[in-house]
A tleap script that builds the chain and sets N, CA, C and O, in Angstrom:
source leaprc.protein.ff14SB
mol = sequence {
  NMET PRO THR PHE SER ASN ARG ALA TYR GLN
  LEU ILE ALA GLN GLY ASP GLY LEU ALA ILE
  CYS TRP ASN GLN ALA PHE TYR ASN SER TYR
  GLY TRP VAL ILE PRO LYS GLY ASN PRO LYS
  ALA GLU LEU THR ARG ARG LEU ILE VAL PHE
  SER LEU GLU PRO GLU SER GLN ALA ALA ARG
  CYS ALA LYS ILE GLY ALA GLY PRO SER ASN
  VAL ASN ALA TYR GLN PHE MET SER LYS ASP
  VAL SER CARG
}
set mol.1.N position { -65.252 35.542 -65.225 }
set mol.1.CA position { -66.397 34.774 -65.672 }
set mol.1.C position { -67.348 35.691 -66.424 }
set mol.1.O position { -67.436 36.873 -66.092 }
set mol.2.N position { -68.041 35.202 -67.398 }
set mol.2.CA position { -68.993 36.042 -68.138 }
set mol.2.C position { -70.213 36.386 -67.293 }
set mol.2.O position { -70.757 35.531 -66.594 }
set mol.3.N position { -70.629 37.617 -67.362 }
set mol.3.CA position { -71.854 38.059 -66.694 }
set mol.3.C position { -72.266 39.377 -67.324 }
set mol.3.O position { -71.498 39.972 -68.082 }
set mol.4.N position { -73.468 39.837 -67.019 }
set mol.4.CA position { -73.890 41.149 -67.461 }
set mol.4.C position { -73.080 42.184 -66.677 }
set mol.4.O position { -72.931 42.060 -65.461 }
set mol.5.N position { -72.560 43.196 -67.359 }
set mol.5.CA position { -71.712 44.177 -66.674 }
set mol.5.C position { -72.449 44.935 -65.576 }
set mol.5.O position { -71.838 45.315 -64.577 }
set mol.6.N position { -73.746 45.160 -65.741 }
set mol.6.CA position { -74.453 45.891 -64.686 }
set mol.6.C position { -74.542 45.077 -63.392 }
set mol.6.O position { -74.592 45.653 -62.305 }
set mol.7.N position { -74.561 43.753 -63.496 }
set mol.7.CA position { -74.549 42.933 -62.293 }
set mol.7.C position { -73.205 43.020 -61.592 }
set mol.7.O position { -73.145 43.133 -60.368 }
set mol.8.N position { -72.127 42.969 -62.365 }
set mol.8.CA position { -70.785 43.114 -61.786 }
set mol.8.C position { -70.614 44.493 -61.202 }
set mol.8.O position { -69.991 44.648 -60.151 }
set mol.9.N position { -71.157 45.505 -61.866 }
set mol.9.CA position { -70.997 46.890 -61.408 }
set mol.9.C position { -71.572 47.073 -60.009 }
set mol.9.O position { -70.996 47.797 -59.197 }
set mol.10.N position { -72.698 46.428 -59.714 }
set mol.10.CA position { -73.281 46.559 -58.384 }
set mol.10.C position { -72.317 46.054 -57.309 }
set mol.10.O position { -72.218 46.657 -56.240 }
set mol.11.N position { -71.611 44.965 -57.575 }
set mol.11.CA position { -70.615 44.447 -56.628 }
set mol.11.C position { -69.420 45.362 -56.534 }
set mol.11.O position { -68.890 45.587 -55.447 }
set mol.12.N position { -68.987 45.898 -57.675 }
set mol.12.CA position { -67.870 46.837 -57.686 }
set mol.12.C position { -68.220 48.070 -56.872 }
set mol.12.O position { -67.392 48.554 -56.100 }
set mol.13.N position { -69.442 48.591 -57.033 }
set mol.13.CA position { -69.880 49.776 -56.311 }
set mol.13.C position { -69.910 49.527 -54.791 }
set mol.13.O position { -69.776 50.464 -54.004 }
set mol.14.N position { -70.083 48.282 -54.393 }
set mol.14.CA position { -70.098 47.926 -52.955 }
set mol.14.C position { -68.688 47.730 -52.421 }
set mol.14.O position { -68.502 47.502 -51.226 }
set mol.15.N position { -67.696 47.818 -53.299 }
set mol.15.CA position { -66.315 47.665 -52.867 }
set mol.15.C position { -65.844 46.230 -52.748 }
set mol.15.O position { -64.959 45.942 -51.943 }
set mol.16.N position { -66.409 45.324 -53.525 }
set mol.16.CA position { -66.060 43.923 -53.428 }
set mol.16.C position { -64.756 43.560 -54.130 }
set mol.16.O position { -64.408 42.381 -54.194 }
set mol.17.N position { -64.028 44.539 -54.656 }
set mol.17.CA position { -62.715 44.275 -55.225 }
set mol.17.C position { -62.710 43.602 -56.588 }
set mol.17.O position { -61.713 42.988 -56.967 }
set mol.18.N position { -63.792 43.707 -57.322 }
set mol.18.CA position { -63.864 43.133 -58.671 }
set mol.18.C position { -63.532 44.195 -59.710 }
set mol.18.O position { -63.506 45.389 -59.412 }
set mol.19.N position { -63.283 43.749 -60.916 }
set mol.19.CA position { -63.048 44.663 -62.029 }
set mol.19.C position { -63.683 44.063 -63.278 }
set mol.19.O position { -63.837 42.846 -63.377 }
set mol.20.N position { -64.044 44.902 -64.213 }
set mol.20.CA position { -64.603 44.454 -65.481 }
set mol.20.C position { -63.512 44.483 -66.533 }
set mol.20.O position { -62.802 45.478 -66.674 }
set mol.21.N position { -63.381 43.399 -67.265 }
set mol.21.CA position { -62.414 43.294 -68.351 }
set mol.21.C position { -63.184 42.979 -69.626 }
set mol.21.O position { -63.933 42.004 -69.693 }
set mol.22.N position { -62.986 43.823 -70.636 }
set mol.22.CA position { -63.737 43.631 -71.880 }
set mol.22.C position { -62.957 42.810 -72.906 }
set mol.22.O position { -63.456 42.616 -74.015 }
set mol.23.N position { -61.784 42.330 -72.595 }
set mol.23.CA position { -61.019 41.493 -73.533 }
set mol.23.C position { -61.820 40.224 -73.832 }
set mol.23.O position { -62.317 39.570 -72.915 }
set mol.24.N position { -61.941 39.888 -75.083 }
set mol.24.CA position { -62.666 38.708 -75.543 }
set mol.24.C position { -64.126 38.695 -75.053 }
set mol.24.O position { -64.700 37.635 -74.802 }
set mol.25.N position { -64.697 39.869 -74.926 }
set mol.25.CA position { -66.068 39.970 -74.424 }
set mol.25.C position { -67.088 39.543 -75.464 }
set mol.25.O position { -66.802 39.537 -76.661 }
set mol.26.N position { -68.269 39.190 -75.005 }
set mol.26.CA position { -69.386 38.894 -75.873 }
set mol.26.C position { -70.116 40.188 -76.162 }
set mol.26.O position { -70.167 41.075 -75.310 }
set mol.27.N position { -70.674 40.306 -77.333 }
set mol.27.CA position { -71.439 41.494 -77.703 }
set mol.27.C position { -72.907 41.094 -77.835 }
set mol.27.O position { -73.233 40.060 -78.418 }
set mol.28.N position { -73.755 41.901 -77.303 }
set mol.28.CA position { -75.173 41.618 -77.361 }
set mol.28.C position { -75.905 42.929 -77.611 }
set mol.28.O position { -75.474 43.974 -77.122 }
set mol.29.N position { -76.971 42.898 -78.341 }
set mol.29.CA position { -77.733 44.132 -78.564 }
set mol.29.C position { -79.211 43.865 -78.318 }
set mol.29.O position { -79.699 42.746 -78.476 }
set mol.30.N position { -79.891 44.902 -77.935 }
set mol.30.CA position { -81.309 44.849 -77.652 }
set mol.30.C position { -81.978 45.952 -78.449 }
set mol.30.O position { -81.314 46.875 -78.918 }
set mol.31.N position { -83.259 45.862 -78.600 }
set mol.31.CA position { -83.970 46.901 -79.343 }
set mol.31.C position { -85.358 47.133 -78.796 }
set mol.31.O position { -85.850 46.383 -77.952 }
set mol.32.N position { -85.968 48.171 -79.285 }
set mol.32.CA position { -87.328 48.536 -78.903 }
set mol.32.C position { -88.284 48.110 -80.033 }
set mol.32.O position { -87.927 48.139 -81.210 }
set mol.33.N position { -89.471 47.725 -79.653 }
set mol.33.CA position { -90.497 47.343 -80.629 }
set mol.33.C position { -91.807 47.960 -80.216 }
set mol.33.O position { -92.190 47.896 -79.048 }
set mol.34.N position { -92.503 48.563 -81.174 }
set mol.34.CA position { -93.852 49.074 -80.934 }
set mol.34.C position { -94.784 48.265 -81.844 }
set mol.34.O position { -94.786 48.459 -83.060 }
set mol.35.N position { -95.570 47.364 -81.260 }
set mol.35.CA position { -96.473 46.561 -82.095 }
set mol.35.C position { -97.445 47.436 -82.896 }
set mol.35.O position { -97.945 48.447 -82.402 }
set mol.36.N position { -97.695 47.035 -84.114 }
set mol.36.CA position { -98.634 47.739 -84.981 }
set mol.36.C position { -100.009 47.812 -84.295 }
set mol.36.O position { -100.509 46.819 -83.765 }
set mol.37.N position { -100.602 49.009 -84.319 }
set mol.37.CA position { -101.911 49.206 -83.735 }
set mol.37.C position { -101.898 49.439 -82.229 }
set mol.37.O position { -102.962 49.523 -81.615 }
set mol.38.N position { -100.738 49.542 -81.630 }
set mol.38.CA position { -100.648 49.760 -80.183 }
set mol.38.C position { -101.310 51.090 -79.832 }
set mol.38.O position { -100.919 52.122 -80.378 }
set mol.39.N position { -102.306 51.097 -78.933 }
set mol.39.CA position { -102.984 52.335 -78.585 }
set mol.39.C position { -102.079 53.321 -77.827 }
set mol.39.O position { -102.403 54.504 -77.726 }
set mol.40.N position { -100.972 52.847 -77.307 }
set mol.40.CA position { -100.038 53.715 -76.559 }
set mol.40.C position { -98.740 53.915 -77.343 }
set mol.40.O position { -97.686 54.145 -76.751 }
set mol.41.N position { -98.815 53.830 -78.648 }
set mol.41.CA position { -97.618 53.971 -79.483 }
set mol.41.C position { -96.911 55.304 -79.276 }
set mol.41.O position { -95.684 55.345 -79.184 }
set mol.42.N position { -97.659 56.377 -79.202 }
set mol.42.CA position { -97.029 57.702 -79.036 }
set mol.42.C position { -96.335 57.801 -77.684 }
set mol.42.O position { -95.250 58.375 -77.590 }
set mol.43.N position { -96.932 57.262 -76.656 }
set mol.43.CA position { -96.294 57.247 -75.320 }
set mol.43.C position { -95.005 56.441 -75.369 }
set mol.43.O position { -94.010 56.825 -74.755 }
set mol.44.N position { -95.016 55.329 -76.092 }
set mol.44.CA position { -93.826 54.503 -76.235 }
set mol.44.C position { -92.740 55.242 -77.008 }
set mol.44.O position { -91.562 55.158 -76.661 }
set mol.45.N position { -93.129 55.962 -78.047 }
set mol.45.CA position { -92.161 56.757 -78.812 }
set mol.45.C position { -91.505 57.810 -77.910 }
set mol.45.O position { -90.302 58.050 -78.010 }
set mol.46.N position { -92.284 58.428 -77.043 }
set mol.46.CA position { -91.736 59.442 -76.116 }
set mol.46.C position { -90.756 58.802 -75.160 }
set mol.46.O position { -89.729 59.399 -74.837 }
set mol.47.N position { -91.057 57.579 -74.692 }
set mol.47.CA position { -90.136 56.848 -73.812 }
set mol.47.C position { -88.813 56.568 -74.524 }
set mol.47.O position { -87.736 56.723 -73.948 }
set mol.48.N position { -88.916 56.153 -75.784 }
set mol.48.CA position { -87.688 55.869 -76.564 }
set mol.48.C position { -86.858 57.120 -76.728 }
set mol.48.O position { -85.645 57.086 -76.523 }
set mol.49.N position { -87.487 58.224 -77.095 }
set mol.49.CA position { -86.756 59.489 -77.265 }
set mol.49.C position { -86.084 59.875 -75.939 }
set mol.49.O position { -84.918 60.268 -75.924 }
set mol.50.N position { -86.825 59.762 -74.824 }
set mol.50.CA position { -86.254 60.088 -73.518 }
set mol.50.C position { -85.047 59.197 -73.218 }
set mol.50.O position { -84.028 59.676 -72.721 }
set mol.51.N position { -85.161 57.912 -73.518 }
set mol.51.CA position { -84.071 56.978 -73.198 }
set mol.51.C position { -82.821 57.229 -74.032 }
set mol.51.O position { -81.730 56.805 -73.649 }
set mol.52.N position { -82.964 57.916 -75.172 }
set mol.52.CA position { -81.837 58.212 -76.024 }
set mol.52.C position { -81.122 59.509 -75.700 }
set mol.52.O position { -80.030 59.768 -76.206 }
set mol.53.N position { -81.745 60.329 -74.848 }
set mol.53.CA position { -81.141 61.618 -74.485 }
set mol.53.C position { -79.879 61.376 -73.661 }
set mol.53.O position { -79.856 60.481 -72.817 }
set mol.54.N position { -78.830 62.166 -73.899 }
set mol.54.CA position { -77.559 61.931 -73.208 }
set mol.54.C position { -77.670 62.030 -71.687 }
set mol.54.O position { -77.036 61.251 -70.975 }
set mol.55.N position { -78.450 62.958 -71.188 }
set mol.55.CA position { -78.613 63.119 -69.731 }
set mol.55.C position { -79.269 61.875 -69.122 }
set mol.55.O position { -78.868 61.410 -68.055 }
set mol.56.N position { -80.276 61.349 -69.810 }
set mol.56.CA position { -80.958 60.148 -69.324 }
set mol.56.C position { -80.007 58.953 -69.305 }
set mol.56.O position { -79.977 58.188 -68.342 }
set mol.57.N position { -79.238 58.803 -70.370 }
set mol.57.CA position { -78.313 57.684 -70.437 }
set mol.57.C position { -77.231 57.808 -69.390 }
set mol.57.O position { -76.847 56.805 -68.789 }
set mol.58.N position { -76.724 59.013 -69.151 }
set mol.58.CA position { -75.691 59.209 -68.139 }
set mol.58.C position { -76.220 58.822 -66.750 }
set mol.58.O position { -75.522 58.159 -65.983 }
set mol.59.N position { -77.427 59.230 -66.437 }
set mol.59.CA position { -78.011 58.886 -65.121 }
set mol.59.C position { -78.206 57.382 -64.988 }
set mol.59.O position { -77.931 56.812 -63.932 }
set mol.60.N position { -78.675 56.741 -66.043 }
set mol.60.CA position { -78.899 55.294 -65.994 }
set mol.60.C position { -77.564 54.552 -65.869 }
set mol.60.O position { -77.457 53.587 -65.113 }
set mol.61.N position { -76.558 54.999 -66.604 }
set mol.61.CA position { -75.254 54.354 -66.564 }
set mol.61.C position { -74.628 54.431 -65.167 }
set mol.61.O position { -73.978 53.490 -64.710 }
set mol.62.N position { -74.837 55.565 -64.504 }
set mol.62.CA position { -74.285 55.731 -63.151 }
set mol.62.C position { -74.915 54.754 -62.176 }
set mol.62.O position { -74.290 54.387 -61.182 }
set mol.63.N position { -76.138 54.326 -62.440 }
set mol.63.CA position { -76.819 53.398 -61.531 }
set mol.63.C position { -76.557 51.953 -61.853 }
set mol.63.O position { -76.484 51.131 -60.939 }
set mol.64.N position { -76.411 51.605 -63.122 }
set mol.64.CA position { -76.322 50.174 -63.472 }
set mol.64.C position { -74.960 49.749 -64.002 }
set mol.64.O position { -74.699 48.553 -64.127 }
set mol.65.N position { -74.084 50.703 -64.317 }
set mol.65.CA position { -72.751 50.338 -64.770 }
set mol.65.C position { -72.636 49.900 -66.212 }
set mol.65.O position { -71.648 49.273 -66.592 }
set mol.66.N position { -73.627 50.219 -67.019 }
set mol.66.CA position { -73.580 49.885 -68.439 }
set mol.66.C position { -73.121 51.122 -69.217 }
set mol.66.O position { -73.288 52.249 -68.750 }
set mol.67.N position { -72.557 50.915 -70.375 }
set mol.67.CA position { -72.130 52.030 -71.204 }
set mol.67.C position { -73.287 52.616 -71.997 }
set mol.67.O position { -74.266 51.921 -72.269 }
set mol.68.N position { -73.185 53.893 -72.372 }
set mol.68.CA position { -74.237 54.545 -73.129 }
set mol.68.C position { -74.139 54.233 -74.615 }
set mol.68.O position { -73.063 53.917 -75.125 }
set mol.69.N position { -75.267 54.325 -75.303 }
set mol.69.CA position { -75.239 54.220 -76.771 }
set mol.69.C position { -75.078 55.589 -77.381 }
set mol.69.O position { -74.726 55.695 -78.556 }
set mol.70.N position { -75.323 56.640 -76.626 }
set mol.70.CA position { -75.163 58.003 -77.099 }
set mol.70.C position { -73.835 58.541 -76.536 }
set mol.70.O position { -73.717 58.753 -75.329 }
set mol.71.N position { -72.853 58.757 -77.393 }
set mol.71.CA position { -71.518 59.192 -76.911 }
set mol.71.C position { -71.571 60.529 -76.192 }
set mol.71.O position { -70.680 60.841 -75.402 }
set mol.72.N position { -72.609 61.327 -76.454 }
set mol.72.CA position { -72.719 62.625 -75.765 }
set mol.72.C position { -73.043 62.451 -74.280 }
set mol.72.O position { -72.938 63.410 -73.515 }
set mol.73.N position { -73.429 61.263 -73.865 }
set mol.73.CA position { -73.713 61.009 -72.458 }
set mol.73.C position { -72.471 61.141 -71.598 }
set mol.73.O position { -72.570 61.469 -70.415 }
set mol.74.N position { -71.311 60.892 -72.169 }
set mol.74.CA position { -70.070 60.954 -71.391 }
set mol.74.C position { -69.826 62.327 -70.771 }
set mol.74.O position { -69.195 62.421 -69.718 }
set mol.75.N position { -70.305 63.370 -71.393 }
set mol.75.CA position { -70.100 64.705 -70.859 }
set mol.75.C position { -70.919 64.950 -69.591 }
set mol.75.O position { -70.682 65.928 -68.882 }
set mol.76.N position { -71.889 64.064 -69.301 }
set mol.76.CA position { -72.722 64.187 -68.112 }
set mol.76.C position { -72.378 63.142 -67.055 }
set mol.76.O position { -73.096 62.993 -66.066 }
set mol.77.N position { -71.273 62.416 -67.268 }
set mol.77.CA position { -70.859 61.349 -66.355 }
set mol.77.C position { -69.598 61.738 -65.599 }
set mol.77.O position { -68.748 62.465 -66.113 }
set mol.78.N position { -69.490 61.246 -64.378 }
set mol.78.CA position { -68.225 61.441 -63.646 }
set mol.78.C position { -67.157 60.571 -64.303 }
set mol.78.O position { -67.468 59.633 -65.038 }
set mol.79.N position { -65.914 60.892 -64.030 }
set mol.79.CA position { -64.817 60.096 -64.639 }
set mol.79.C position { -64.851 58.650 -64.163 }
set mol.79.O position { -64.539 57.740 -64.931 }
set mol.80.N position { -65.225 58.428 -62.902 }
set mol.80.CA position { -65.301 57.056 -62.374 }
set mol.80.C position { -66.332 56.238 -63.119 }
set mol.80.O position { -66.078 55.079 -63.449 }
set mol.81.N position { -67.490 56.817 -63.392 }
set mol.81.CA position { -68.553 56.112 -64.088 }
set mol.81.C position { -68.169 55.903 -65.539 }
set mol.81.O position { -68.370 54.813 -66.073 }
set mol.82.N position { -67.620 56.924 -66.194 }
set mol.82.CA position { -67.290 56.798 -67.619 }
set mol.82.C position { -66.163 55.815 -67.860 }
set mol.82.O position { -66.090 55.220 -68.935 }
set mol.83.N position { -65.288 55.632 -66.894 }
set mol.83.CA position { -64.201 54.657 -67.020 }
set mol.83.C position { -64.790 53.274 -67.134 }
set mol.83.O position { -64.052 52.295 -67.250 }
savepdb mol mol.pdb
quit
């Protein structure tokens, strides 16, 4: 059944015997927006830079089961998580 992979990953991590199959999967993308005139724009830019770092993405992927957008994150992931 279709679902967000990070939701399925939580069940997989609990040992519920599920697996993720990407055949005929839906693709979705999200983005960051900094509204013009935002007084915290620089802080937001720093958050975006941090979120793009491979170490940050590897840690997040290990917790939620989503794939990284930065391919260099794989070098900081265990084989189980990167699979």
